TORDRENDO-178507 format. One record per residue (C-alpha): residue in three letters; z, x, y; residue number from 1. Coordinates in steps of 0.001 Angstrom, whole numbers, plus 500000, padded with zeros to 6 digits. Layout:
[ALA; [Z; X; Y]; NUM] ...
This chain:
[MET; [215965; 911732; 269191]; 1] [GLU; [217400; 912971; 272459]; 2] [ARG; [221119; 913805; 272751]; 3] [PRO; [223035; 911255; 274925]; 4] [SER; [224187; 912535; 278297]; 5] [LEU; [227684; 913994; 278617]; 6] [ILE; [228762; 911105; 280845]; 7] [ALA; [227589; 908470; 278371]; 8] [TYR; [229324; 910329; 275546]; 9] [ARG; [232628; 910377; 277439]; 10] [ILE; [232389; 906662; 278259]; 11] [ALA; [231622; 905750; 274675]; 12] [PHE; [234462; 907815; 273255]; 13] [PHE; [237019; 906448; 275708]; 14] [LEU; [236050; 902851; 275061]; 15] [THR; [236002; 903334; 271317]; 16] [VAL; [239504; 904816; 271334]; 17] [ALA; [240730; 902086; 273694]; 18] [ALA; [239273; 899423; 271430]; 19] [SER; [241086; 900919; 268437]; 20] [ARG; [244363; 899866; 270061]; 21] [VAL; [243820; 896280; 268859]; 22] [GLU; [246865; 895312; 266770]; 23] [GLY; [246179; 896094; 263150]; 24] [ALA; [243315; 898527; 263848]; 25] [ASP; [243576; 902025; 262403]; 26] [GLY; [243101; 905085; 264608]; 27] [PRO; [243109; 908804; 263869]; 28] [GLU; [246157; 910013; 261976]; 29] [HIS; [248814; 911689; 264142]; 30] [ILE; [250054; 915142; 263205]; 31] [GLN; [253872; 915035; 263398]; 32] [LEU; [255464; 917758; 265518]; 33] [THR; [259061; 918946; 265221]; 34] [LEU; [260835; 919797; 268469]; 35] [GLY; [261152; 923538; 268916]; 36] [GLN; [258654; 924466; 266188]; 37] [GLU; [255243; 925812; 267225]; 38] [LEU; [252241; 924677; 265204]; 39] [ALA; [249506; 927328; 264998]; 40] [ASN; [245824; 927282; 263965]; 41] [GLN; [245050; 923906; 265551]; 42] [ARG; [241572; 922677; 266434]; 43] [ALA; [239827; 919909; 268367]; 44] [GLU; [236066; 919571; 268062]; 45] [CYS; [233816; 919629; 271133]; 46] [MET; [234483; 916567; 273371]; 47] [GLN; [236841; 915078; 270784]; 48] [TYR; [240606; 914662; 270450]; 49] [THR; [243224; 915765; 267948]; 50] [TYR; [246370; 913612; 268074]; 51] [TYR; [250032; 914483; 267578]; 52] [ALA; [253365; 912639; 267705]; 53] [VAL; [256806; 913985; 268558]; 54] [ASP; [260190; 912238; 268553]; 55] [VAL; [262478; 912851; 271550]; 56] [VAL; [266198; 912171; 271074]; 57] [ASN; [267945; 913725; 274098]; 58] [PRO; [267811; 911546; 277257]; 59] [CYS; [269181; 914378; 279415]; 60] [GLU; [266544; 917068; 278778]; 61] [ASP; [262890; 917328; 279788]; 62] [LEU; [260038; 917320; 277288]; 63] [ARG; [257867; 920426; 277437]; 64] [ILE; [254465; 920564; 275750]; 65] [LYS; [252918; 924021; 275669]; 66] [VAL; [249390; 924649; 274413]; 67] [THR; [248391; 928281; 273953]; 68] [GLN; [244618; 928688; 274101]; 69] [VAL; [242895; 930724; 271391]; 70] [GLY; [239351; 929521; 272077]; 71] [GLY; [237468; 926733; 273788]; 72] [GLU; [239018; 924596; 276534]; 73] [PRO; [241996; 922462; 275353]; 74] [ASN; [243445; 919816; 277691]; 75] [VAL; [246595; 917715; 277170]; 76] [TYR; [247183; 913954; 277570]; 77] [VAL; [250515; 912317; 276680]; 78] [SER; [251544; 908663; 276457]; 79] [LYS; [254055; 906300; 274895]; 80] [TYR; [253658; 903024; 273023]; 81] [PRO; [251553; 900911; 273194]; 82] [ASN; [248983; 903633; 273903]; 83] [LYS; [249101; 905821; 270806]; 84] [TYR; [245759; 907467; 271594]; 85] [PRO; [245759; 908752; 275198]; 86] [VAL; [242462; 909912; 276672]; 87] [TYR; [241617; 911442; 280020]; 88] [LEU; [241131; 908029; 281669]; 89] [SER; [244434; 906643; 280343]; 90] [LEU; [247645; 906031; 282247]; 91] [ALA; [249248; 909198; 280936]; 92] [TRP; [250950; 912471; 281686]; 93] [SER; [248348; 915218; 281612]; 94] [SER; [247519; 918866; 282150]; 95] [TYR; [243948; 920135; 282354]; 96] [ASN; [243997; 923613; 283844]; 97] [TRP; [241584; 926302; 282742]; 98] [GLY; [242898; 927985; 279619]; 99] [GLY; [246270; 927044; 278117]; 100] [GLU; [248483; 924172; 279251]; 101] [ASP; [252201; 923926; 280013]; 102] [LEU; [253264; 920336; 280719]; 103] [ILE; [256800; 919261; 281656]; 104] [ILE; [257685; 915552; 281412]; 105] [SER; [260834; 915129; 283469]; 106] [SER; [263759; 913274; 281942]; 107] [TRP; [264423; 911689; 285346]; 108] [ASP; [260893; 910312; 285527]; 109] [PRO; [261362; 906508; 285570]; 110] [GLU; [258867; 906286; 282672]; 111] [PHE; [260829; 908740; 280508]; 112] [THR; [262848; 907430; 277549]; 113] [VAL; [263847; 908745; 274167]; 114] [GLY; [261472; 907790; 271395]; 115] [THR; [258020; 908807; 270187]; 116] [TYR; [255498; 910499; 272468]; 117] [TYR; [251801; 910618; 271551]; 118] [ILE; [249822; 913734; 272459]; 119] [GLY; [246063; 914016; 272632]; 120] [ILE; [244467; 917470; 272800]; 121] [HIS; [240954; 917149; 274157]; 122] [SER; [238317; 919843; 273694]; 123] [PHE; [236405; 919901; 276977]; 124] [CYS; [232835; 921145; 276623]; 125] [SER; [230433; 921625; 279494]; 126] [GLU; [228264; 924102; 281332]; 127] [GLU; [231026; 923948; 283952]; 128] [VAL; [233243; 926194; 281791]; 129] [HIS; [232510; 929599; 280341]; 130] [THR; [233528; 928387; 276859]; 131] [GLY; [230493; 926049; 276821]; 132] [ASP; [230372; 923916; 273674]; 133] [ASP; [233030; 925857; 271744]; 134] [ALA; [235630; 923808; 269892]; 135] [ALA; [239180; 924142; 271237]; 136] [ARG; [241403; 926388; 269119]; 137] [TYR; [245085; 926631; 270012]; 138] [SER; [248727; 926479; 269041]; 139] [ILE; [251010; 923670; 270229]; 140] [LEU; [254756; 923576; 270897]; 141] [ALA; [256886; 920572; 271896]; 142] [GLU; [260492; 921211; 272885]; 143] [SER; [263367; 919734; 274858]; 144] [VAL; [264354; 921920; 277811]; 145] [PRO; [267036; 921734; 280541]; 146] [THR; [265941; 919586; 283460]; 147] [SER; [265600; 920624; 287087]; 148] [HIS; [266131; 918291; 290027]; 149] [PRO; [266489; 918695; 293813]; 150] [SER; [269900; 916957; 293743]; 151] [SER; [272962; 918900; 292550]; 152] [GLU; [274143; 918090; 289036]; 153] [ILE; [277699; 917000; 288280]; 154] [ALA; [278599; 917898; 284714]; 155] [MET; [280204; 915264; 282518]; 156] [GLY; [283915; 915746; 283164]; 157] [GLY; [283115; 917843; 286236]; 158] [TYR; [283252; 917458; 289999]; 159] [VAL; [281691; 918627; 293252]; 160] [ASN; [283287; 919256; 296649]; 161] [SER; [281455; 918796; 299944]; 162] [THR; [281775; 917444; 303489]; 163] [LEU; [280342; 914250; 304932]; 164] [ALA; [277450; 913980; 307349]; 165] [ALA; [278032; 911087; 309761]; 166] [ASN; [275901; 908059; 308789]; 167] [ARG; [273833; 910183; 306426]; 168] [TYR; [273583; 910649; 302661]; 169] [HIS; [274378; 913415; 300224]; 170] [TYR; [272875; 913100; 296731]; 171] [TYR; [273926; 914193; 293258]; 172] [ARG; [273131; 913300; 289667]; 173] [PHE; [274758; 913263; 286251]; 174] [CYS; [273425; 912493; 282795]; 175] [VAL; [275055; 910296; 280168]; 176] [PRO; [274134; 911432; 276630]; 177] [ASP; [275390; 908227; 275006]; 178] [THR; [277259; 905005; 275758]; 179] [CYS; [280216; 905580; 273429]; 180] [SER; [282643; 906354; 276284]; 181] [ASP; [283474; 904649; 279562]; 182] [ILE; [282480; 906644; 282635]; 183] [GLU; [284341; 906691; 285945]; 184] [VAL; [282543; 908048; 289010]; 185] [ARG; [285342; 908751; 291474]; 186] [LEU; [285201; 909460; 295213]; 187] [GLU; [288282; 911114; 296710]; 188] [ASN; [288959; 911713; 300398]; 189] [CYS; [291635; 911006; 302987]; 190] [LEU; [291659; 907330; 303990]; 191] [ASP; [295208; 907232; 305316]; 192] [THR; [295377; 907227; 309109]; 193] [THR; [299014; 908320; 308879]; 194] [LEU; [298376; 911380; 306714]; 195] [CYS; [295190; 912431; 308541]; 196] [PRO; [295165; 910544; 311882]; 197] [GLU; [292361; 912673; 313336]; 198] [ASN; [290394; 913323; 310160]; 199] [TYR; [290200; 910147; 308088]; 200] [ALA; [286916; 908549; 306956]; 201] [TYR; [285525; 905607; 304955]; 202] [PRO; [282583; 906970; 302948]; 203] [GLU; [280589; 904785; 300545]; 204] [LEU; [279753; 905722; 296951]; 205] [LEU; [276523; 904589; 295246]; 206] [VAL; [275435; 904997; 291614]; 207] [SER; [271927; 904083; 290445]; 208] [ARG; [270146; 904291; 287085]; 209] [SER; [266654; 904499; 288533]; 210] [ILE; [266661; 905266; 292269]; 211] [VAL; [266822; 909008; 292848]; 212] [GLU; [268166; 908646; 296408]; 213] [PRO; [269949; 905272; 296530]; 214] [SER; [270912; 903671; 299832]; 215] [ILE; [273506; 901002; 300576]; 216] [ASN; [270772; 898325; 300355]; 217] [ASP; [269395; 899413; 296986]; 218] [HIS; [269984; 898186; 293434]; 219] [ALA; [273057; 900280; 292642]; 220] [TRP; [276745; 900123; 291808]; 221] [LYS; [278802; 900442; 295023]; 222] [LEU; [282414; 900552; 296213]; 223] [ALA; [281874; 898054; 299071]; 224] [ASP; [285600; 898178; 299889]; 225] [ILE; [287970; 900947; 301019]; 226] [SER; [290532; 899837; 298420]; 227] [GLN; [288051; 900596; 295623]; 228] [ARG; [287431; 904336; 295132]; 229] [SER; [285599; 904463; 291788]; 230] [VAL; [282508; 903032; 290133]; 231] [TYR; [283069; 902232; 286464]; 232] [LEU; [280342; 902306; 283814]; 233] [LYS; [281794; 900431; 280867]; 234] [ARG; [280385; 900820; 277371]; 235] [ALA; [280614; 897043; 276986]; 236] [ASP; [278462; 896510; 280097]; 237] [PRO; [274901; 895523; 279021]; 238] [GLU; [273596; 897275; 282155]; 239] [PHE; [275004; 900656; 281040]; 240] [PHE; [272458; 902909; 279295]; 241] [PRO; [272302; 906606; 278449]; 242] [GLY; [270240; 908902; 280641]; 243] [HIS; [270229; 910167; 284205]; 244] [HIS; [272249; 908457; 286912]; 245] [PHE; [271904; 909193; 290606]; 246] [VAL; [274809; 909347; 293059]; 247] [GLY; [274776; 908871; 296809]; 248] [VAL; [277679; 909510; 299176]; 249] [PHE; [277126; 907836; 302537]; 250] [GLY; [279077; 909061; 305564]; 251] [TRP; [279768; 905576; 306930]; 252] [CYS; [281272; 905591; 310414]; 253] [THR; [281373; 903716; 313721]; 254] [PRO; [279476; 905329; 316619]; 255] [ASP; [281984; 906901; 318979]; 256] [ASP; [280863; 904808; 321968]; 257] [GLN; [281536; 901636; 319935]; 258] [CYS; [284970; 902696; 318669]; 259] [PRO; [287630; 901877; 321291]; 260] [ASP; [290569; 902447; 318913]; 261] [VAL; [289908; 905630; 316939]; 262] [SER; [293005; 905021; 314790]; 263] [THR; [291382; 902061; 312996]; 264] [CYS; [287604; 901905; 313429]; 265] [GLY; [286529; 905098; 311625]; 266] [PRO; [284697; 907006; 314374]; 267] [CYS; [281774; 909284; 313561]; 268] [GLN; [283559; 912239; 315133]; 269] [TYR; [286110; 912024; 312282]; 270] [ALA; [283569; 911399; 309543]; 271] [ASN; [281374; 914362; 310388]; 272] [LYS; [282334; 917333; 308177]; 273] [HIS; [285101; 915297; 306530]; 274] [PRO; [285892; 916803; 303073]; 275] [TYR; [285459; 914797; 299878]; 276] [THR; [285255; 915206; 296097]; 277] [VAL; [283024; 913349; 293651]; 278] [SER; [283979; 913579; 289975]; 279] [VAL; [282581; 912165; 286737]; 280] [VAL; [285444; 911272; 284405]; 281] [VAL; [284674; 910608; 280736]; 282] [GLY; [286966; 908182; 278923]; 283] [GLU; [288040; 908348; 275307]; 284] [GLY; [285168; 907761; 272914]; 285] [GLU; [284936; 904842; 270531]; 286] [GLU; [285273; 905903; 266898]; 287] [GLY; [282199; 905125; 264810]; 288] [CYS; [280231; 904131; 267895]; 289] [THR; [276462; 903711; 267781]; 290] [SER; [275118; 904457; 271245]; 291] [ARG; [272962; 901919; 273025]; 292] [GLN; [269419; 903229; 273351]; 293] [PRO; [267375; 903150; 276569]; 294] [LEU; [265152; 900122; 277017]; 295] [GLU; [261672; 900543; 275546]; 296] [VAL; [258624; 898351; 275091]; 297] [CYS; [258982; 896480; 271811]; 298] [GLU; [256466; 897509; 269150]; 299] [GLY; [255991; 893935; 267952]; 300] [GLY; [252775; 892707; 266343]; 301] [ASN; [250623; 889645; 266900]; 302] [GLY; [249155; 889232; 263456]; 303] [GLY; [246044; 891285; 264181]; 304] [VAL; [244852; 888911; 266908]; 305] [VAL; [242841; 890541; 269692]; 306] [SER; [244695; 890151; 272997]; 307] [THR; [243105; 888983; 276236]; 308] [VAL; [243548; 892500; 277571]; 309] [GLU; [241993; 894260; 274588]; 310] [LEU; [239063; 891914; 274004]; 311] [PRO; [237172; 893194; 277085]; 312] [LEU; [237602; 896731; 275710]; 313] [LEU; [235799; 895772; 272534]; 314] [VAL; [233004; 894169; 274515]; 315] [ALA; [232776; 897260; 276719]; 316] [ALA; [232561; 899488; 273632]; 317] [ILE; [229592; 897469; 272404]; 318] [VAL; [227932; 897774; 275812]; 319] [ALA; [228531; 901534; 275761]; 320] [ALA; [226879; 901765; 272349]; 321] [LYS; [223855; 899917; 273731]; 322] [LEU; [223814; 902367; 276643]; 323] [ILE; [223735; 905348; 274305]; 324] [SER; [220918; 903747; 272310]; 325] [SER; [218891; 903429; 275490]; 326] [PHE; [219325; 907155; 276130]; 327] [ALA; [218005; 907914; 272663]; 328] [GLU; [214837; 905803; 272999]; 329] 
């Protein structure tokens, strides 16, 4: 009997794993990882997967998955529910460099939430790599690490000072670890034309849960009035969740050639380089509070019924098996 081609083998394995996602079907057992603890002497057989699970609890830190190669060619694929068995064709985070892998899943990725992450380590075998058909041998470490972001971070209870850019944005971020305290995002600057007649300005403040660089037209909390100088995130607000929030300060102003009375219309010449302060003020916490968790896909069941999405996967798996049989004839 001839060995099936590498391509047919990959197709069959992917479809078989995908088909195992039918509600009620059993897949390979996950090896539970503990954040910060490296697991040594791990192995994935040639062109197969070994699966792990790790629970993430901090919404403000990134998830790092580091695989140290000992032998073979290990690659990493990571997903969340409902895909408990990610493969290389899945919608997943991944890293497949030669040798070891070091994957960072950013906590400000819109797909990031606290909860369980599923990790597949694939042993890639091929004449394309010098390890040939060797099984992957490795150690694996999952840990939460401080995040990095192009926008400046404002610490909880902290502030940042800067100057406006006329009709342009400055961006910041802060991260809410839980929803047990009210949060006030405050913008301070001189609005009084009497106190600063030649240096007043009317900047806008924007706060978004999901848009990294929010604009005045985006889905975000806004001031929208010069009498309002803070955005409030109330713990009783059902729209308030833990995690990263993104702040925009817009240097709103009237073009100088359209501002006949500079004492009232907020000309751009005053707004440009106008000083301001943005602060994140944390209110008193609620005793005995249980923090609201970020929204996640519900892990509900459907009584073992095959869904309309998963049924074609089962059919495709059968077709793949027929394909492999044809190679063996």
